[in-house]
N, C-alpha and C positions, 0 to 999 in steps of 0.2 A: 148800141146793141139792143135788140128787142127786150122789153120787160118780160120777166118770167122765164128767160132762157136758162137752161140747166147748166151752162158752162160755168165752171168755177174759175174765177180770174185771180191771177197773182198780181201783186203791185209791181209791175214792170215799168220803170221810168221810160218816158218817151223822149227821143231826140230826133230832130229832122236831120237830113244830110246837109242842109245849110243852116247857118246859125240862127237866122230869123225865120222861124217856121211859117210865119204868116206871109212870106214872100212867094210861096209855091204857086199861087194863082198867077202871079206876074211871071214866074219862070216858065210856066206852061204857055202863057200868052206871048211873051217876048223872047224867050230863050234864056238859058242860064247866064250866058256871058253879058247880056244887057241888064237883066234884072238884078243879078247878084253883085254887079259893080256898085250898087248903091246899098248894099247890106251894111247897116251901121254896126253890126255885131261881128263882122268877119274875123276880127283878131282872136276871138274866142275859139276859132277852129284850130289854132296852132300854126296857121300859115305864116310864112316869113313876111309876106306882103299881100296886098289885095289881088295882084295878078296871079299869085300861086293859088290863093283861095278860089278864085273864079275858074282857073284851069282845072282844078281837081273836083270842084263841088258836084259836078254832074256825074262823077264816077264813083262816089263813095257811099252808095247806099249800103254796101256790105259793111263798111266801117261804121256807119251809123247803127247798124244792127249789132255789131260787136260792142260798140259803146253802150248800147242799152243792156246787153247781156252782162257786161262788166259792172255796170251801175247796179243792176238788180242783184248781182252776187255779192258785191263788196261795198256799194255806196260810193265808190270812187268813180269820178267822171274824167275820162281820159280824152284829151282833145282829138278831134277826128283826124286831122292831118298828122298828128303824132302816130296814130294807129296806121295810117296809110303809108307813112315812111317805113315803119317797122315791117309792115306786110310786104312792101316793095323789096326790102332786103332779103326776104325769103322767096321772092319770085312770084308773089301773089298779084303784083301789078308789074307791067313792063312798060317803061317809058321809051317809046320808039324815037329814032333819030329826028323825025319831023315833029317831035313833042307830043304826038298822039299817045294816049294812055290806053293800054290794053289790060283788061281785068274787070272784075275779080276772077282769078284763076283758083279753083277750089282746092286742089290738092296742096299747093304751097300754103294756102290759107290755113288748112288744118294743121300743118307743121308749125306755122307761126303761132297760132293760139295755144298749141300744146307746149311749145318751148317757152314762150313769153308769159303765158298766163295759167299754165297747168290745166287747160281745158281739153277734154276728150271729145274730139269731133271726127265725123266721117262723112265722106261724100256719098250721097244717096241719089241714084238714078233709076229711071224706068218705074216710077211710082205714079199712082193716080191720086187725085184729091181725096177720094174715099179711103185711101190708105193712111192719111194723116192722123186720124184718131189713134190708130195702132202705133204709129211712130211716136206720137206724143205720149203714149202710155209708158214708153221707155225713155224718151228724150226729155230734156229740160226745155229746149228750144229747137226750132227748125227754121233755117233761113231758106225760104222758098223762092225759086225763080219764077217770076210772073211778068206778064206784060204791064208796062206802066199805067195802062188804062184801067187797071184794077181799082183806081181811085174813082172810076165811073162804072159801077157794076151794071148799070142799065144799058151800057153800050156794048156792041160786039167788037172785040179787038181785032186788029188786022193780023195778029200773030200771037205767039206765046213766048214768055221769057224776056230777058233783057233788063230786068230790075229785080231787086231782092227786098222781100218783106220779112219781118220777124214773127213767125207763128209762135204763140206762147200758150195756146189752149186749143183743143179740138174735141168735138164729139161728132157722132154721125149726123147731127143737125146743124152744127155751126163750126166754122173755122175762124178763129179769132187771132188777129195780128196787128202789129204796129207797122205802119207804112211810112218809111222815111221821107217820101215825097207826096203824102196825102195833101190835098189842096184845101181842106178845111178840117176842123177838129174831128168830125165824125169819120172822115176817111183817114185820119192820122192815127188816133189812139183807139185801141180795142175795136177796130173795124171788124165786123162779123158778117160772113157770107156763108150761105148754104154750100156744101161741097160741090153741087152741080153748077153753081154760079162761079165759084172759085176755079173750077176745072176749065172754064173758058179762057182763063188767063194763065193757068199754071202749066209750066213746061215739063213737069214730071221729074224735076231734079232739084237738088239743093244740098244743104249741109245740116246734118243733125248734130246737136251739141248735147252731151249727156251730163247728168248730175255727177 
């Protein structure tokens, strides 16, 4: 984040959606199924085996965001796949007959976090990047739907949405977030973009989590 920026940052722990955060560049280049098959830390995800880890790893950006929120609140680190299984029980993910995974589905997710963790969350739609400072004045976190290319803010994305990042601070000048699939440290932790840049990736929806 630029020096002298007025954003006040909280100490929010960072977790990637895969266990070895430095593998993201390989995931982007080779695909998750190839790159993550050699993740030496896969067991830390809580997966039953490597196949389960690889199958889920590209779908759990929302669970990585939840993992960060829980760690920030309590210091407890919950394995990503443990969170994904619990969320699936509430309908936040749907594993289809061909083993394709659908989700994260926001409304069941809010029920999951309320019942399991006592978190007050609501689905937010039809908002603009410029609205995020106002949302963050009331909320503790905002899980924002963005295009995965948000890791490359200099590029023009082919669309909006499809990936979740954890916004934890926002002013009219800067939106600050942890990106579970950032490809380097600068795009992972406390990534900061001007609202007009964030807007190119932002789908105008997400989940607000309140104090």
